[in-house]
C-alpha positions as CSV (number, residue, x, y, z in Angstrom):
1,X,-99.4,-106.5,42.1
2,X,-100.9,-103.0,42.4
3,X,-99.6,-100.0,40.5
4,X,-99.9,-96.7,41.6
5,X,-101.3,-94.1,39.2
6,X,-99.5,-91.0,38.5
7,X,-101.6,-88.8,36.1
8,X,-98.3,-86.6,35.1
9,X,-96.5,-89.7,34.2
10,X,-98.7,-90.1,31.1
11,X,-99.4,-86.5,30.2
12,X,-98.4,-85.4,26.7
13,X,-97.6,-81.8,27.7
14,X,-95.1,-80.5,30.2
15,X,-95.9,-77.8,32.3
16,X,-94.0,-74.6,31.6
17,X,-92.7,-74.7,35.2
18,X,-91.1,-77.9,34.6
19,X,-89.4,-76.7,31.2
20,X,-85.7,-75.7,31.5
21,X,-83.5,-74.6,28.6
22,X,-85.2,-74.9,25.2
23,X,-83.5,-75.4,21.9
24,X,-85.6,-74.9,19.0
25,X,-85.5,-78.2,16.7
26,X,-86.1,-78.0,13.1
27,X,-87.2,-81.4,11.5
28,X,-86.3,-81.9,8.0
29,X,-87.2,-84.4,5.3
30,X,-86.8,-87.8,6.0
31,X,-85.3,-88.5,2.6
32,X,-82.7,-85.5,3.3
33,X,-83.8,-83.6,0.3
34,X,-84.0,-80.6,2.4
35,X,-80.4,-80.5,3.6
36,X,-79.1,-77.2,2.5
37,X,-75.8,-75.4,3.3
38,X,-76.0,-72.8,6.2
39,X,-76.5,-69.4,4.8
40,X,-74.0,-66.9,5.9
41,X,-74.7,-64.0,7.6
42,X,-74.3,-60.9,5.6
43,X,-71.2,-59.0,6.3
44,X,-71.7,-55.4,7.4
45,X,-71.4,-52.7,4.9
46,X,-68.3,-50.6,5.2
47,X,-68.6,-47.2,6.5
48,X,-68.2,-44.4,4.0
49,X,-64.8,-42.7,3.9
50,X,-65.4,-39.0,4.5
51,X,-62.6,-37.0,2.8
52,X,-61.6,-33.7,4.2
53,X,-59.9,-31.9,1.3
54,X,-58.8,-28.9,3.4
55,X,-56.9,-31.1,5.7
56,X,-55.5,-33.4,2.9
57,X,-54.1,-30.2,1.2
58,X,-52.6,-28.9,4.3
59,X,-50.9,-32.3,5.0
60,X,-49.6,-32.5,1.3
61,X,-48.2,-28.6,1.9
62,X,-46.5,-29.4,5.1
63,X,-45.0,-32.6,3.5
64,X,-43.8,-30.5,0.5
65,X,-42.4,-27.8,2.7
66,X,-40.5,-30.3,4.8
67,X,-39.1,-32.0,1.9
68,X,-38.0,-28.6,0.4
69,X,-36.1,-27.7,3.5
70,X,-34.5,-31.1,3.8
71,X,-33.5,-30.8,0.1
72,X,-32.2,-27.3,0.6
73,X,-30.3,-27.9,3.8
74,X,-28.8,-31.0,2.0
75,X,-27.8,-29.1,-1.1
76,X,-26.3,-26.2,1.1
77,X,-24.3,-28.5,2.8
78,X,-23.1,-30.4,-0.2
79,X,-22.4,-26.9,-1.9
80,X,-20.3,-25.8,1.2
81,X,-18.5,-29.3,1.1
82,X,-17.6,-28.9,-2.7
83,X,-16.5,-25.3,-2.2
84,X,-14.3,-26.5,0.8
85,X,-12.7,-29.0,-1.3
86,X,-12.2,-26.5,-4.1
87,X,-10.5,-24.2,-1.8
88,X,-8.5,-26.7,-0.2
89,X,-7.3,-27.9,-3.7
90,X,-6.6,-24.3,-4.7
91,X,-4.5,-23.6,-1.8
92,X,-2.6,-27.1,-2.1
93,X,-2.1,-26.5,-5.7
94,X,-2.6,-23.0,-7.6
95,X,-2.7,-21.2,-4.3
96,X,0.7,-22.2,-3.3
97,X,2.2,-21.4,-6.6
98,X,0.5,-17.9,-6.5
99,X,2.0,-17.3,-3.1
100,X,5.5,-18.3,-4.2
101,X,5.3,-15.9,-6.9
102,X,3.9,-13.4,-4.6
103,X,6.8,-13.8,-2.3
104,X,9.4,-13.9,-5.1
105,X,7.7,-10.7,-6.3
106,X,8.0,-9.0,-2.6
107,X,11.5,-10.3,-2.5
108,X,12.6,-8.5,-5.8
109,X,10.7,-5.4,-4.9
110,X,12.5,-5.3,-1.6
111,X,15.9,-5.8,-3.2
112,X,14.9,-3.0,-6.0
113,X,13.7,-0.8,-3.1
114,X,17.0,-1.4,-1.1
115,X,18.9,-0.7,-4.6
116,X,17.0,2.4,-5.2
117,X,17.4,3.6,-1.5
118,X,20.9,3.1,-1.9
119,X,21.2,4.8,-5.4
120,X,19.2,7.7,-3.8
121,X,21.3,7.8,-0.8
122,X,24.6,7.7,-3.0
123,X,23.1,10.6,-5.1
124,X,22.2,12.4,-2.0
125,X,25.6,12.2,-0.6
126,X,27.3,13.1,-3.8
127,X,25.0,16.2,-4.1
128,X,26.2,17.1,-0.5
129,X,30.0,16.7,-1.7
130,X,29.3,18.9,-4.5
131,X,27.5,21.6,-2.4
132,X,30.7,21.4,0.1
133,X,33.0,21.7,-2.5
134,X,31.5,24.9,-3.7
135,X,31.3,26.5,-0.1
136,X,34.8,25.4,0.8
137,X,35.9,27.3,-2.6
138,X,34.0,30.3,-1.8
139,X,35.6,30.1,1.6
140,X,39.0,29.7,0.7
141,X,38.8,32.5,-1.9
142,X,40.8,35.2,-0.9
143,X,41.8,33.7,2.6
144,X,45.3,32.5,2.6
145,X,45.5,31.9,6.0
146,X,43.5,28.8,5.8
147,X,46.7,27.4,4.3
148,X,48.7,28.1,7.7
149,X,47.5,24.9,9.3
150,X,48.2,22.5,6.3
151,X,52.0,23.7,6.1
152,X,52.0,23.0,9.8
153,X,50.8,19.7,9.5
154,X,53.0,18.9,6.7
155,X,56.2,20.2,8.6
156,X,55.5,18.9,11.8
157,X,57.2,15.6,11.8
158,X,60.1,16.9,9.7
159,X,61.0,19.8,11.9
160,X,60.7,17.5,14.8
161,X,63.5,15.0,13.3
162,X,65.3,18.0,12.2
163,X,65.4,17.3,8.8
164,X,65.6,20.1,6.3
165,X,62.6,21.0,4.0
166,X,61.6,23.2,1.2
167,X,58.0,24.5,1.0
168,X,56.4,25.7,-2.3
169,X,53.5,27.8,-2.4
170,X,51.9,30.4,-4.8
171,X,53.5,34.0,-4.5
172,X,50.0,35.5,-3.3
173,X,49.7,33.0,-0.3
174,X,53.4,33.3,0.7
175,X,52.9,37.1,1.1
176,X,50.5,36.6,3.5
177,X,51.9,33.7,5.5
178,X,55.7,34.8,5.2
179,X,55.6,36.4,8.5
180,X,53.8,33.9,10.7
181,X,55.6,31.0,9.3
182,X,58.9,32.6,9.6
183,X,58.3,33.2,13.4
184,X,56.9,29.8,13.8
185,X,60.1,28.2,12.3
186,X,62.5,30.5,12.7
187,X,65.4,27.8,14.1
188,X,64.2,25.1,11.6
189,X,65.9,24.2,8.6
190,X,63.1,25.4,6.2
191,X,63.4,27.2,3.0
192,X,60.4,28.9,1.7
193,X,60.1,29.1,-2.1
194,X,57.4,31.2,-3.7
195,X,56.3,29.4,-6.9
196,X,53.9,30.8,-9.6
197,X,53.3,27.2,-10.8
198,X,51.5,26.5,-7.7
199,X,47.8,27.4,-7.5
200,X,46.6,29.6,-5.0
201,X,45.4,27.6,-1.8
202,X,48.0,24.6,-2.6
203,X,51.5,23.8,-0.9
204,X,54.1,21.2,-1.5
205,X,56.8,20.2,1.1
206,X,59.9,18.6,-0.1
207,X,62.3,16.7,1.9
208,X,65.1,14.1,0.9
209,X,63.2,13.5,-2.2
210,X,60.0,12.9,-0.7
211,X,57.1,15.3,-1.7
212,X,54.0,16.1,0.7
213,X,51.2,17.0,-1.4
214,X,49.3,19.7,0.4
215,X,47.2,20.9,-2.6
216,X,43.5,21.4,-2.1
217,X,42.6,18.6,-4.5
218,X,44.7,16.0,-2.6
219,X,43.2,17.3,0.6
220,X,39.7,17.1,-0.8
221,X,40.1,13.4,-1.9
222,X,41.2,12.4,1.2
223,X,38.2,14.0,2.9
224,X,35.6,12.5,0.7
225,X,37.2,9.1,0.5
226,X,36.1,8.3,3.9
227,X,32.4,8.8,2.5
228,X,33.1,6.4,0.0
229,X,33.0,9.1,-2.7
230,X,35.6,9.7,-5.6
231,X,35.1,13.3,-6.8
232,X,38.0,15.5,-8.1
233,X,38.4,18.8,-6.5
234,X,38.2,20.4,-10.0
235,X,35.0,19.1,-11.0
236,X,32.6,21.7,-11.9
237,X,34.8,24.3,-11.5
238,X,34.3,25.9,-14.9
239,X,30.4,25.9,-13.7
240,X,31.2,28.0,-10.6
241,X,33.1,30.5,-12.4
242,X,30.6,30.6,-15.1
């Protein structure tokens, strides 16, 4: 049997062109004394931290300002709610009481003002009455003819019914009124009686026991009664003469 000889089959070296991937192999001691744990690769050192102080201070200031604004807004809102609550409590309690007292005071003031106005109006009316009385006295002084319509009014109904009547008046007034009265009641049953006891400006008409008071005082009282006043005709007469 013939064997072919190939020189490469027994060569101790492998040409580089025939070598593929190569893994380095490290032979250890046969007894295993050189078996050591693998050494860990050192971790990379951390990069140094760069501290920017101005930026840090600016951030702190911004955070502080934001916190201050939020706190101030919260405080203002809380204070506003507290004041609103106080106002509501005041209105519901003391404010209502004060309002009631004020309303009572206003009503009392209105009543007092109304009473004062009424009192003033009454005083003004009384003053006007006093002035009118003085004016009338001055107008009647020495003018007996002003008594003529009074006598006519008193005799009107009696004469119409044909009843007899007696008219008493002051002699001074009768001297002036005798002629016009006699002419006006020529056919009537009227007796004219001058009486010194009757004051000037007064007259009394009597018929069948009935006396019609035509005195100034009575006429005055009837006139002012419609005004709600009661003031005698002789009031202040002494002062007028004084």
